[in-house]
N, C-alpha and C positions, 0 to 999 in steps of 0.2 A: 488353812492353808499355810507351809511354815518357809520362809524365805530362810532358803541355806548359804554362808559364804565360802562354805568348802565344801566343791565339787561333791557332784552326785556319783555314788558308785557307778565305775565303771566309764568316767566323763563320754557321753553323750552329750551332745550338741542339740538346739533348738534349729530346727531346718525351717525357715522363711522361702515363701513362694516369692518368684521376684518383685511385685510390690512387697514384698517385708511384711507382708501378712503370712503366722501357721499354714501351712498346707492343712493341717486339723488341728482342733481341740480338745477332740475328747476321740479316742487317745490322743494328748500331744504329740505332735508331729517330733523325733528325735530319731539322731540315728548314731552309730555307737560310733565311738573313736575311730574304729579303722575305718568304716564306713565313709568317714567325714576324708579323713587322710585322703584316700584314696581319689576321692572327689575333686580332692584340694589338687591333688596332683596331674587330675585329667582335665580341670580348669573349667568344672562343673559349676564352681559354688563361689563363693564371695565369702571372705571372709569377716565377720562382723566384730564380733570378739571371742578373746580368747579364754585360759584357764591358766593359770599360774605354775603350769606341768608342762614338762616338756619330754619328750619322747626322741630316743638316741638310735639310730644304725650307727655300724662302723664308719658312713662317710655323711650321714648326713645329722641332724639337731633341727627338732619341729615341735615350737608352743604349740599345743593345740587347743584347738577351736572349737568356741563354746556356742558360736551364734552362728550360721552360716544361711545364705541366701541363694537360691540359686539363681543362675543366670540367666534359664530361658523359665518364662512363663508356663505353667502348666494352670490352661483353663480349668477354673471350678463352677463353670458353671454346664457341665456333665450331668444329664440325670445322675442320680447316687444309685447302687447298686441293692436289690433288693437285699438285703442277707438280715439275717435275726437279728448280728447286730444293729443294725440300721433302722430293724422296726424296734426293739427296746430304746435304744435311743431318741426315735423319733417322740412313743410315748412317755421318756421322762422315768424309764427303769420302773415301771409300775403297773402291777396290775388296773385293766381299764375298766376293770368291774368293781376291786374292791378298796384300791390304792395301795396295797400290797407291795415290796420289791424283794421280797422273796418268793426262792422256789418257781420261778417266771419261765414260760411256756407262748407259744404262739394259739392262737384262738383264731378260726375261722369263724366271722360274726357270723354268716352266710353258711352253716354246716357245709361241707362237701360232699354230704351223703344226700340234700336239697340242691345238687348245684351248684354251690359256692366256690368259687375258684381262690388258686393260691395265688392272690393282687395286693397289692399296697392300698385297694381302698378295700380288702374283705379279711384283711389279718389285724389281730391289735393282740397285744401283750396281756396275758391272763396268769395268776397264779395254779398254780395246780390244782388246788381245792375249786378253783373258780371256775375253773376250767372243765373240771370233773362233773361240777353241778351243772352247768350249763349241756355238759353233754355235746349230744347232736342235735340240740334245739334251737330253735331261733333265742337273742339273748330276752325278750320279752315273753316267750312261753314260760321260759325258766325263771322270770319272777327276775332280772336283773338290767340293768340299765346301763351301757356301754358311757365312759363318761366322755372319752374325747373318741368325734367320727374317724375312722380309720382314711389315712388321704396320701396321697404320692407327696411326698415332702421335693423341695428341691436343696442343694446341695446347699444353701444360705440357708436355710430352716434347720438343716441339720448342725450347722457349724453355730448356729445361734443355741442349740439345745446342748450341742457338745460344752461351752462356753459355764454351763449350770452345773459342770462338774468337773472344778478346777484340781490338777493332782496334787495330792498330798506335801510337794514341795516344790519349789521353784529358783533354781539357781539366780543370785541376783546379777550376773550378767544378761538374764532373760527379762527382765523385768521391763525393760521401754519396749517391748516388741508383744509385747502383750497384756490383756485389758483384763485382769480381773482385781479385787479389790484384796492389797496385801497388806499383811502387817509384818514390817521384816523386825528379824528375830535377832538380837544378838548371839 
């Protein structure tokens, strides 16, 4: 991961909850500068840091925020949505049979043809070849083992997993609010 001094393309702002923690780590919660300016004028956010860049209108000049926090706390204890992305995140973007990170798909551990349901506890991440190899059989029948037992994660578990996938870059003004080991490059 690279720490950059120049603002990232598009001037996005890091968005923090009212408790100064990112709304999400993966993907990192950022908003485009236009949304940030709107939120500032609607008084929905507090500006914590700025870029060295100004936008102008005929009647106004505004320094672009680089880090903002929401004024109202968004509860993070709600159950996460069952989505393909969240299943992949829970499983570390790896096939739970062979460990590959290529050509990822869903797999029903108990096949649908045998009454398996599409739930957190029955869906796992599988690469295409492993999913085809397993087919409509149970993993044991296919001579395969599931490395991680599927489970329903909470938001905090997904946040922890998301921290394993830092973005390719971080702006230096974001560092005080994020918790990755980084090397600062000139």
